[in-house]
Backbone as ProteinMPNN parsed JSONL, in Angstrom:
{"seq_chain_A": "MLSSLPMLQRSCVSAFIGLSVLLYGAEAADGRQAAPAAAEAAPVIPDGKEITTIEVIATGYTAGVESTGKRPGHPQYGITYSGVKVKRGRLSTIAADPKVFPIGTLLYIPDYGYGVVADTGSAIKGKRIDLYFDTIKQVYDQWGKRKVQVKVLKKGNGKLSQAWLNSVNEALAVSHSIPQAYLES", "coords_chain_A": {"N_chain_A": [[-6.395, 6.508, 36.146], [-4.162, 4.928, 35.278], [-2.208, 6.235, 36.739], [-2.319, 5.248, 39.304], [-0.956, 2.889, 39.293], [2.171, 1.116, 39.821], [5.311, 2.413, 38.515], [6.677, 0.672, 36.567], [4.586, -1.067, 35.838], [2.823, 0.815, 34.756], [4.288, 1.618, 32.523], [4.359, -0.77, 31.054], [1.598, -1.19, 30.559], [1.016, 1.134, 29.092], [2.668, 0.701, 26.862], [1.462, -1.616, 25.848], [-1.093, -0.617, 25.177], [-0.365, 1.254, 23.221], [0.775, -0.483, 21.283], [-1.477, -2.016, 20.676], [-3.142, -0.081, 19.503], [-1.578, 0.53, 17.271], [-1.52, -1.968, 15.948], [-4.245, -2.699, 15.633], [-5.664, -0.462, 14.964], [-7.42, 2.578, 15.714], [-9.857, 4.874, 16.949], [-9.602, 8.155, 15.875], [-9.005, 11.345, 17.501], [-10.865, 13.111, 16.478], [-12.944, 11.493, 15.854], [-12.797, 10.045, 13.508], [-11.875, 6.977, 11.866], [-8.747, 5.639, 12.591], [-5.777, 5.301, 10.581], [-4.864, 2.176, 8.975], [-2.616, -0.33, 10.388], [-0.491, -0.839, 8.593], [-0.055, 1.582, 7.379], [1.18, 2.985, 9.312], [3.804, 2.339, 9.646], [7.155, 3.307, 10.15], [9.198, 5.236, 7.925], [11.849, 3.801, 5.98], [15.098, 4.92, 5.932], [17.271, 5.624, 3.357], [20.642, 4.394, 3.256], [23.079, 6.67, 4.217], [21.865, 8.738, 2.86], [20.387, 11.901, 2.569], [17.219, 12.842, 3.661], [14.619, 14.574, 2.174], [12.117, 16.719, 3.382], [8.899, 17.838, 2.719], [6.313, 20.19, 2.955], [2.982, 19.656, 2.171], [-0.332, 20.005, 0.742], [-2.658, 17.582, 1.195], [-5.075, 15.612, -0.324], [-7.773, 13.304, -1.026], [-8.535, 10.758, -3.481], [-10.511, 8.72, -5.767], [-10.997, 5.95, -8.05], [-13.306, 6.468, -9.284], [-16.065, 8.183, -11.026], [-16.474, 10.656, -9.794], [-13.946, 11.551, -9.191], [-12.312, 11.079, -11.411], [-13.833, 11.219, -13.694], [-14.406, 8.948, -15.047], [-16.184, 5.887, -15.497], [-16.871, 2.544, -14.192], [-16.149, 0.062, -16.594], [-15.28, 1.771, -18.543], [-12.495, 1.94, -20.716], [-10.153, 3.042, -19.592], [-10.627, 3.121, -16.901], [-9.558, 3.225, -13.594], [-6.913, 3.282, -14.29], [-3.818, 4.82, -14.093], [-2.065, 7.911, -14.938], [0.551, 7.115, -15.453], [0.171, 4.595, -16.359], [-0.096, 2.396, -14.685], [-2.199, 0.372, -12.549], [-4.538, 1.814, -10.26], [-3.948, 1.68, -6.732], [-4.456, 0.821, -3.367], [-2.459, 0.018, -0.968], [0.28, -1.487, 0.756], [2.186, -0.012, -0.494], [0.964, 2.636, -2.011], [-0.755, 4.11, -4.837], [-0.406, 7.482, -5.823], [-1.353, 10.852, -6.726], [0.315, 13.628, -8.176], [1.865, 16.826, -8.879], [3.898, 16.624, -11.588], [6.026, 18.369, -11.939], [6.877, 18.986, -9.446], [6.955, 16.553, -7.998], [8.142, 14.077, -9.744], [6.795, 11.426, -11.853], [6.984, 8.232, -10.423], [8.241, 8.996, -8.109], [8.986, 8.258, -4.783], [7.32, 8.447, -1.799], [6.921, 9.038, 1.747], [4.088, 9.287, 3.589], [2.816, 10.668, 6.438], [0.46, 9.017, 8.53], [-0.739, 7.803, 6.375], [1.021, 6.262, 4.826], [3.369, 4.57, 2.667], [3.739, 5.988, -0.558], [3.608, 6.106, -4.109], [4.259, 8.225, -6.795], [2.09, 8.058, -9.323], [0.2, 9.163, -10.833], [-1.47, 12.064, -12.205], [-3.296, 15.151, -11.849], [-5.916, 17.414, -12.693], [-6.42, 19.392, -10.808], [-4.282, 19.156, -9.19], [-1.707, 20.767, -8.515], [1.502, 22.263, -8.05], [2.543, 22.169, -4.663], [0.754, 20.017, -3.874], [-0.873, 16.956, -3.217], [-2.64, 13.996, -4.144], [-4.168, 11.373, -2.624], [-4.695, 7.935, -3.137], [-7.714, 6.177, -2.566], [-9.968, 3.425, -2.072], [-12.731, 3.928, -1.913], [-15.156, 6.645, -1.826], [-16.202, 7.064, 0.699], [-14.085, 6.182, 2.323], [-12.205, 8.157, 1.679], [-13.355, 10.455, 2.888], [-13.81, 9.548, 5.568], [-11.293, 8.57, 6.424], [-9.359, 10.391, 5.633], [-9.787, 13.151, 4.267], [-8.896, 16.49, 3.98], [-5.669, 17.615, 4.377], [-2.784, 19.276, 5.77], [0.408, 18.102, 5.421], [3.662, 16.813, 6.287], [5.63, 15.45, 4.025], [7.948, 12.82, 3.336], [10.527, 12.599, 1.065], [11.617, 9.83, -0.334], [12.761, 8.743, -2.569], [13.481, 10.227, -5.607], [11.544, 10.326, -8.53], [11.952, 9.175, -11.981], [10.274, 9.835, -13.966], [9.014, 7.622, -14.948], [7.128, 4.598, -14.424], [6.427, 1.262, -13.617], [4.047, -1.454, -13.732], [5.031, -3.888, -12.896], [7.194, -3.14, -11.196], [5.799, -1.771, -9.16], [4.15, -3.858, -8.165], [6.159, -5.604, -7.27], [7.449, -4.12, -5.219], [5.304, -3.875, -3.422], [4.981, -6.581, -2.745], [7.446, -7.055, -1.478], [7.178, -5.321, 0.691], [5.135, -6.584, 2.06], [6.435, -8.655, 3.241], [8.699, -7.562, 4.636], [7.842, -5.149, 5.749], [9.045, -2.748, 5.371], [10.552, -0.665, 2.901], [12.811, -2.285, 0.877], [16.305, -1.57, 0.669], [17.427, -1.794, -1.913], [15.369, -1.034, -3.664], [15.19, 1.643, -3.15], [17.463, 2.615, -4.197], [17.47, 1.962, -6.856]], "CA_chain_A": [[-6.346, 5.091, 36.392], [-2.78, 4.471, 35.167], [-1.347, 6.87, 37.738], [-2.342, 4.483, 40.554], [-0.102, 1.716, 39.133], [3.615, 1.368, 39.927], [5.91, 2.913, 37.283], [6.931, -0.389, 35.613], [3.295, -1.522, 35.33], [2.295, 1.88, 33.883], [5.034, 1.549, 31.266], [3.896, -1.95, 30.322], [0.226, -0.939, 30.108], [1.091, 2.142, 28.034], [3.241, 0.049, 25.68], [0.441, -2.506, 25.323], [-2.124, 0.211, 24.538], [0.231, 1.78, 21.992], [0.89, -1.574, 20.335], [-2.834, -2.363, 20.255], [-3.594, 0.949, 18.566], [-0.806, 0.36, 16.059], [-1.904, -3.196, 15.261], [-5.656, -2.854, 15.359], [-6.278, 0.813, 14.61], [-8.196, 3.192, 16.775], [-10.579, 6.051, 16.509], [-8.859, 9.398, 16.084], [-9.644, 12.283, 18.43], [-12.005, 13.762, 15.829], [-13.98, 10.492, 15.609], [-12.542, 9.259, 12.301], [-11.099, 5.76, 12.08], [-7.324, 5.841, 12.333], [-5.246, 4.546, 9.45], [-4.461, 0.824, 9.325], [-1.249, -0.47, 10.898], [0.487, -0.781, 7.511], [0.22, 2.977, 7.081], [1.862, 3.591, 10.442], [5.205, 1.954, 9.696], [8.069, 4.426, 9.921], [9.929, 5.041, 6.681], [13.243, 3.386, 6.024], [15.919, 5.968, 5.347], [18.391, 5.032, 2.616], [21.959, 4.565, 3.874], [23.873, 7.825, 3.838], [21.116, 9.676, 2.03], [19.615, 12.894, 3.303], [15.813, 12.795, 3.277], [13.96, 15.872, 2.063], [10.751, 16.786, 3.877], [8.189, 18.931, 2.06], [4.936, 20.36, 3.399], [2.024, 19.645, 1.066], [-1.753, 19.825, 1.025], [-3.01, 16.249, 0.714], [-6.489, 15.266, -0.415], [-7.951, 11.928, -1.459], [-9.293, 10.517, -4.707], [-10.864, 7.338, -6.084], [-11.009, 5.684, -9.493], [-14.657, 6.745, -9.747], [-16.43, 9.326, -11.853], [-16.354, 11.89, -9.013], [-12.546, 11.967, -9.176], [-11.635, 10.924, -12.701], [-14.746, 11.357, -14.828], [-14.557, 7.639, -15.693], [-17.04, 4.913, -14.813], [-16.493, 1.15, -14.475], [-16.449, -0.284, -17.983], [-14.454, 2.628, -19.398], [-11.215, 1.238, -20.88], [-9.104, 3.622, -18.761], [-11.068, 3.164, -15.508], [-8.594, 2.68, -12.643], [-5.563, 3.326, -14.849], [-3.194, 6.112, -13.811], [-1.319, 8.578, -16.006], [1.754, 6.323, -15.732], [-0.231, 3.319, -16.952], [-0.315, 1.354, -13.682], [-3.527, 0.364, -11.928], [-4.601, 2.445, -8.937], [-3.814, 0.68, -5.673], [-4.29, 1.197, -1.959], [-1.793, -1.123, -0.36], [1.439, -1.075, 1.56], [2.673, 1.082, -1.332], [-0.229, 3.08, -2.727], [-0.571, 5.078, -5.912], [-0.843, 8.833, -5.499], [-1.23, 11.823, -7.812], [1.081, 14.821, -7.818], [2.341, 17.655, -9.976], [5.196, 16.055, -11.958], [7.093, 19.378, -11.835], [7.327, 18.944, -8.049], [7.235, 15.145, -7.715], [8.02, 13.329, -11.0], [6.25, 10.064, -11.817], [7.928, 7.282, -9.84], [8.772, 9.485, -6.838], [8.561, 7.456, -3.636], [7.108, 9.31, -0.635], [6.302, 8.518, 2.957], [3.071, 10.246, 4.016], [2.363, 10.315, 7.788], [-0.933, 8.574, 8.693], [-1.207, 7.157, 5.136], [2.002, 5.234, 4.52], [4.199, 4.776, 1.484], [3.026, 6.293, -1.791], [4.442, 6.345, -5.287], [3.57, 9.102, -7.729], [1.717, 7.305, -10.516], [-0.902, 9.852, -11.493], [-1.534, 13.523, -12.161], [-4.687, 15.581, -11.747], [-6.079, 18.793, -13.157], [-6.387, 20.294, -9.649], [-3.1, 18.826, -8.39], [-0.618, 21.624, -9.002], [2.39, 22.734, -6.985], [2.758, 21.294, -3.498], [-0.491, 19.317, -3.553], [-0.897, 15.551, -3.617], [-3.936, 13.325, -4.045], [-3.914, 10.014, -2.157], [-5.723, 7.013, -3.633], [-8.536, 5.352, -1.677], [-10.898, 2.599, -2.85], [-14.095, 4.478, -1.91], [-15.345, 8.028, -1.368], [-16.383, 6.998, 2.154], [-12.746, 6.118, 2.902], [-11.58, 9.481, 1.519], [-13.882, 11.354, 3.913], [-13.649, 9.007, 6.917], [-9.906, 8.311, 6.801], [-8.399, 11.422, 5.27], [-10.272, 14.522, 4.11], [-7.881, 17.396, 3.428], [-4.712, 17.895, 5.448], [-1.41, 19.711, 5.537], [1.299, 17.084, 5.968], [5.08, 16.847, 5.955], [5.978, 14.185, 3.372], [9.371, 12.535, 3.191], [10.874, 12.142, -0.281], [12.565, 8.734, -0.158], [13.45, 8.557, -3.851], [12.901, 11.053, -6.655], [11.246, 9.54, -9.718], [12.582, 9.522, -13.251], [9.213, 10.05, -14.953], [8.462, 6.341, -15.397], [6.702, 3.65, -13.388], [5.851, 0.053, -14.224], [3.199, -2.286, -12.888], [5.9, -4.925, -12.317], [7.924, -2.547, -10.077], [4.815, -1.517, -8.098], [3.788, -5.155, -7.577], [7.338, -6.135, -6.597], [7.648, -3.392, -3.958], [4.221, -4.265, -2.512], [5.295, -7.923, -2.246], [8.558, -6.918, -0.528], [6.637, -4.685, 1.894], [4.317, -7.566, 2.774], [7.365, -9.501, 3.992], [9.604, -6.846, 5.529], [7.167, -3.967, 6.291], [9.779, -1.537, 5.012], [11.011, -0.763, 1.522], [14.203, -2.725, 0.832], [17.287, -0.592, 0.198], [17.627, -1.914, -3.361], [14.331, -0.264, -4.372], [15.449, 3.06, -2.936], [18.654, 2.965, -4.977], [17.293, 1.625, -8.275]], "C_chain_A": [[-4.914, 4.578, 36.342], [-1.897, 5.037, 36.273], [-1.33, 6.102, 39.057], [-1.458, 3.231, 40.475], [1.368, 2.083, 39.358], [4.19, 1.695, 38.545], [6.108, 1.821, 36.229], [5.623, -0.889, 35.006], [2.684, -0.474, 34.399], [2.971, 1.823, 32.52], [4.555, 0.384, 30.422], [2.495, -1.744, 29.766], [0.231, 0.061, 28.961], [1.635, 1.54, 26.749], [2.212, -0.869, 25.032], [-0.641, -1.717, 24.595], [-1.595, 0.755, 23.217], [0.339, 0.724, 20.916], [-0.483, -1.975, 19.811], [-3.374, -1.36, 19.243], [-2.877, 0.787, 17.237], [-1.279, -0.849, 15.264], [-3.361, -3.224, 14.818], [-6.363, -1.576, 14.951], [-7.072, 1.339, 15.788], [-8.92, 4.389, 16.204], [-9.753, 7.283, 16.844], [-9.659, 10.318, 16.987], [-10.873, 12.946, 17.805], [-13.091, 12.754, 15.433], [-13.763, 9.664, 14.354], [-11.743, 8.019, 12.66], [-9.648, 6.039, 11.726], [-6.886, 4.959, 11.176], [-4.845, 3.147, 9.895], [-2.988, 0.759, 9.711], [-0.207, -0.35, 9.795], [0.871, 0.658, 7.2], [1.03, 3.642, 8.186], [3.343, 3.242, 10.506], [6.084, 3.157, 9.39], [8.86, 4.183, 8.644], [11.349, 4.577, 6.925], [14.035, 4.462, 5.312], [17.1, 5.324, 4.642], [19.728, 5.359, 3.275], [22.67, 5.79, 3.321], [23.156, 8.872, 3.016], [20.34, 10.64, 2.921], [18.18, 12.876, 2.768], [15.247, 14.211, 3.273], [12.545, 15.757, 2.599], [10.103, 18.018, 3.268], [6.762, 18.989, 2.6], [4.027, 20.461, 2.169], [0.594, 19.668, 1.608], [-2.126, 18.482, 0.396], [-4.514, 16.048, 0.786], [-6.573, 13.817, -0.884], [-8.741, 11.845, -2.749], [-9.594, 9.032, -4.855], [-10.75, 7.156, -7.594], [-12.337, 6.102, -10.113], [-14.853, 8.046, -10.503], [-16.263, 10.652, -11.115], [-14.929, 12.419, -8.992], [-11.923, 12.013, -10.567], [-12.515, 11.186, -13.913], [-15.004, 10.039, -15.54], [-15.411, 6.722, -14.827], [-16.507, 3.502, -15.07], [-16.966, 0.782, -15.886], [-15.684, 0.58, -18.972], [-13.087, 1.953, -19.532], [-10.072, 1.777, -20.012], [-9.491, 3.73, -17.285], [-10.014, 2.501, -14.62], [-7.163, 2.657, -13.148], [-5.005, 4.735, -14.654], [-2.507, 6.671, -15.058], [-0.094, 7.767, -16.422], [1.436, 4.976, -16.375], [-0.439, 2.196, -15.962], [-1.733, 1.464, -13.125], [-3.47, 1.071, -10.579], [-4.556, 1.357, -7.878], [-3.719, 1.363, -4.324], [-3.735, -0.036, -1.285], [-0.68, -0.641, 0.541], [2.193, 0.032, 0.842], [1.497, 1.457, -2.219], [0.124, 4.045, -3.843], [-1.116, 6.424, -5.459], [-0.671, 9.712, -6.735], [-0.479, 13.037, -7.299], [1.392, 15.611, -9.087], [3.725, 17.132, -10.357], [6.349, 17.067, -11.968], [7.675, 19.402, -10.417], [7.781, 17.534, -7.679], [7.06, 14.361, -9.018], [7.396, 11.95, -10.793], [7.36, 9.129, -11.312], [8.539, 7.745, -8.531], [8.152, 8.693, -5.691], [8.502, 8.363, -2.414], [6.665, 8.489, 0.56], [5.377, 9.618, 3.457], [2.579, 9.837, 5.393], [0.851, 10.028, 7.811], [-1.535, 7.957, 7.433], [-0.272, 6.007, 4.789], [2.827, 5.599, 3.305], [3.307, 5.045, 0.277], [4.02, 6.501, -2.916], [3.626, 7.194, -6.254], [3.367, 8.336, -9.029], [0.733, 8.082, -11.382], [-0.718, 11.365, -11.396], [-3.002, 13.892, -12.012], [-4.795, 17.041, -12.126], [-6.01, 19.794, -12.012], [-5.141, 20.084, -8.79], [-1.903, 19.556, -8.993], [0.211, 22.102, -7.816], [2.524, 21.701, -5.881], [1.434, 20.733, -2.991], [-0.326, 17.871, -3.996], [-2.301, 15.014, -3.402], [-3.649, 11.861, -3.733], [-5.041, 9.094, -2.599], [-6.389, 6.255, -2.487], [-9.515, 4.581, -2.552], [-12.292, 3.205, -2.953], [-14.104, 5.93, -1.442], [-15.506, 8.053, 0.149], [-15.021, 6.96, 2.849], [-12.034, 7.472, 2.798], [-12.036, 10.393, 2.649], [-13.621, 10.854, 5.332], [-12.182, 8.909, 7.35], [-8.955, 9.464, 6.488], [-8.961, 12.834, 5.248], [-9.248, 15.368, 3.385], [-6.97, 17.794, 4.571], [-3.436, 18.518, 4.905], [-0.528, 18.656, 6.174], [2.734, 17.319, 5.504], [5.439, 15.493, 5.343], [7.493, 14.056, 3.277], [9.603, 11.987, 1.785], [11.974, 11.097, -0.131], [13.388, 8.496, -1.414], [12.736, 9.405, -4.889], [12.717, 10.206, -7.911], [11.957, 10.044, -10.954], [11.549, 9.739, -14.354], [8.556, 8.777, -15.444], [8.102, 5.472, -14.203], [6.101, 2.451, -14.086], [5.012, -0.71, -13.21], [4.044, -3.351, -12.193], [6.659, -4.38, -11.1], [6.987, -2.327, -8.89], [4.435, -2.815, -7.392], [4.946, -5.724, -6.754], [7.578, -5.44, -5.252], [6.558, -3.758, -2.956], [4.468, -5.657, -1.937], [6.419, -7.86, -1.202], [8.075, -6.307, 0.781], [5.789, -5.648, 2.717], [5.201, -8.448, 3.661], [8.123, -8.699, 5.043], [8.992, -5.629, 6.208], [7.966, -2.682, 6.118], [10.321, -1.753, 3.593], [12.487, -1.161, 1.521], [15.098, -1.662, 0.182], [17.445, -0.622, -1.32], [16.603, -1.11, -4.16], [14.547, 1.233, -4.228], [16.636, 3.534, -3.766], [18.452, 2.756, -6.463], [16.716, 2.777, -9.062]], "O_chain_A": [[-4.481, 3.871, 37.253], [-0.941, 4.387, 36.698], [-0.412, 6.286, 39.856], [-1.234, 2.577, 41.494], [1.768, 3.221, 39.116], [3.624, 1.301, 37.525], [5.731, 2.034, 35.076], [5.549, -1.114, 33.798], [2.097, -0.821, 33.374], [2.316, 1.962, 31.487], [4.365, 0.524, 29.214], [2.232, -2.092, 28.614], [-0.466, -0.133, 27.965], [1.128, 1.829, 25.665], [2.095, -0.903, 23.808], [-1.063, -2.108, 23.507], [-2.297, 0.723, 22.206], [0.03, 0.991, 19.755], [-0.633, -2.245, 18.619], [-3.988, -1.742, 18.247], [-3.502, 0.897, 16.182], [-1.424, -0.771, 14.044], [-3.67, -3.724, 13.736], [-7.549, -1.607, 14.623], [-7.354, 0.612, 16.74], [-8.619, 4.852, 15.103], [-9.265, 7.431, 17.965], [-10.849, 10.099, 17.213], [-11.814, 13.304, 18.514], [-14.051, 13.116, 14.752], [-14.467, 8.677, 14.143], [-11.014, 8.014, 13.652], [-9.359, 6.613, 10.676], [-7.556, 3.983, 10.838], [-4.517, 2.943, 11.064], [-2.211, 1.664, 9.407], [0.87, 0.194, 10.038], [2.004, 0.924, 6.8], [1.516, 4.758, 8.005], [4.069, 3.792, 11.334], [5.793, 3.934, 8.48], [9.163, 3.035, 8.316], [11.97, 4.911, 7.934], [13.679, 4.872, 4.207], [17.851, 4.563, 5.253], [19.924, 6.46, 3.789], [22.841, 5.93, 2.11], [23.787, 9.806, 2.522], [19.718, 10.235, 3.903], [17.965, 12.894, 1.556], [15.383, 14.95, 4.248], [11.846, 14.79, 2.296], [10.674, 19.108, 3.292], [6.083, 17.966, 2.691], [4.277, 21.246, 1.254], [0.354, 19.386, 2.782], [-1.93, 18.278, -0.802], [-5.141, 16.284, 1.819], [-5.546, 13.178, -1.112], [-9.518, 12.742, -3.076], [-9.014, 8.195, -4.164], [-10.443, 8.1, -8.321], [-12.48, 6.093, -11.335], [-13.955, 8.881, -10.608], [-15.945, 11.666, -11.735], [-14.721, 13.616, -8.794], [-11.105, 12.885, -10.861], [-12.016, 11.354, -15.026], [-15.737, 10.003, -16.528], [-15.365, 6.774, -13.598], [-15.782, 3.277, -16.038], [-18.061, 1.16, -16.301], [-15.461, 0.173, -20.112], [-12.568, 1.438, -18.541], [-9.121, 1.049, -19.727], [-8.776, 4.354, -16.501], [-9.623, 1.359, -14.859], [-6.289, 2.076, -12.504], [-5.65, 5.721, -15.012], [-2.387, 5.999, -16.082], [0.261, 7.732, -17.6], [2.332, 4.297, -16.878], [-0.916, 1.129, -16.347], [-2.376, 2.509, -13.219], [-2.489, 0.952, -9.845], [-5.057, 0.252, -8.087], [-3.001, 2.35, -4.154], [-4.449, -1.012, -1.057], [-0.705, 0.49, 1.028], [2.773, 0.911, 1.48], [1.087, 0.678, -3.08], [1.159, 4.71, -3.806], [-2.151, 6.499, -4.798], [0.057, 9.365, -7.666], [-0.616, 13.427, -6.14], [1.207, 15.13, -10.205], [4.642, 17.185, -9.538], [7.515, 16.675, -12.001], [8.826, 19.792, -10.218], [8.859, 17.347, -7.116], [5.933, 14.011, -9.367], [7.46, 11.382, -9.702], [8.515, 9.231, -11.725], [9.275, 6.991, -7.894], [6.938, 8.489, -5.646], [9.501, 8.974, -2.035], [6.111, 7.398, 0.418], [5.814, 10.739, 3.718], [1.981, 8.77, 5.532], [0.071, 10.735, 7.172], [-2.719, 7.62, 7.42], [-0.726, 4.902, 4.491], [2.97, 6.771, 2.955], [2.262, 4.418, 0.107], [5.124, 7.003, -2.709], [2.452, 6.919, -6.5], [4.32, 8.009, -9.737], [0.466, 7.707, -12.524], [0.085, 11.864, -10.607], [-3.864, 13.014, -12.047], [-3.866, 17.818, -11.903], [-5.585, 20.932, -12.216], [-4.965, 20.76, -7.777], [-1.195, 19.035, -9.855], [-0.31, 22.318, -6.722], [2.609, 20.502, -6.144], [1.048, 20.943, -1.841], [0.288, 17.596, -5.027], [-3.053, 15.524, -2.572], [-2.959, 11.186, -4.497], [-6.215, 9.434, -2.452], [-5.729, 5.762, -1.572], [-9.857, 5.027, -3.648], [-12.97, 3.023, -3.964], [-13.188, 6.384, -0.756], [-15.005, 8.961, 0.812], [-14.825, 7.636, 3.858], [-11.34, 7.882, 3.729], [-11.212, 11.034, 3.301], [-13.253, 11.638, 6.206], [-11.866, 9.139, 8.517], [-7.85, 9.508, 7.028], [-8.642, 13.636, 6.125], [-8.786, 15.007, 2.302], [-7.436, 18.256, 5.613], [-3.061, 18.317, 3.75], [-0.697, 18.343, 7.352], [2.979, 17.94, 4.469], [5.543, 14.498, 6.06], [8.216, 15.044, 3.154], [8.953, 11.028, 1.369], [13.122, 11.43, 0.162], [14.553, 8.102, -1.346], [11.518, 9.313, -5.036], [13.616, 9.464, -8.308], [12.485, 11.156, -10.992], [11.897, 9.818, -15.532], [7.641, 8.83, -16.266], [8.684, 5.589, -13.125], [5.344, 2.603, -15.045], [5.233, -0.626, -12.001], [3.8, -3.678, -11.032], [6.764, -5.065, -10.083], [7.329, -2.652, -7.754], [4.401, -2.869, -6.163], [4.734, -6.262, -5.667], [7.877, -6.102, -4.258], [6.843, -3.934, -1.772], [4.194, -5.892, -0.76], [6.351, -8.528, -0.17], [8.507, -6.719, 1.857], [5.735, -5.535, 3.942], [4.76, -8.927, 4.705], [8.188, -9.1, 6.205], [9.573, -5.116, 7.164], [7.597, -1.642, 6.664], [10.518, -2.887, 3.155], [13.319, -0.46, 2.096], [14.682, -0.955, -0.736], [17.583, 0.43, -1.944], [16.928, -0.564, -5.214], [14.132, 2.008, -5.09], [16.788, 4.732, -4.007], [19.196, 3.322, -7.264], [16.506, 2.657, -10.269]]}, "name": "protein", "num_of_chains": 1, "seq": "MLSSLPMLQRSCVSAFIGLSVLLYGAEAADGRQAAPAAAEAAPVIPDGKEITTIEVIATGYTAGVESTGKRPGHPQYGITYSGVKVKRGRLSTIAADPKVFPIGTLLYIPDYGYGVVADTGSAIKGKRIDLYFDTIKQVYDQWGKRKVQVKVLKKGNGKLSQAWLNSVNEALAVSHSIPQAYLES"}
């Protein structure tokens, strides 16, 4: 269909389709719903800093009993190892092996978005990460288990605060990229 249009019109139609998919999401080739537009933003690379890319196996988890052994009402339900609340947002909480990615490490995960290491897991050892989702259905429909190339934007120092997480999410809501100051702090 597109091949019958003049070149300029084909380019415009293709750009419109690409923008629509980015803004509104689309069904992936395997039938799963594509990630929301916020997860598709390209990472901001800190000025003059070389970005490390590491291949990992990424799975998904929830705050529920199937992932954590805790049920709603438990005093630690939804609380990560670092003490912050689990969150799926513009900057989401993820679990990792702190020997590979210390708490507070800021990653960009293709098809998921920005993640900060806030949690650990008994099965998350070596080059494995666990991405937070609100529901089990989202874990299966939107992610599953994948090999991905993550970008390490900032290595953590072993600490993370709720105030920092909230502040970065607020900044991302405005600029759609992590401000340089957060990558240097």
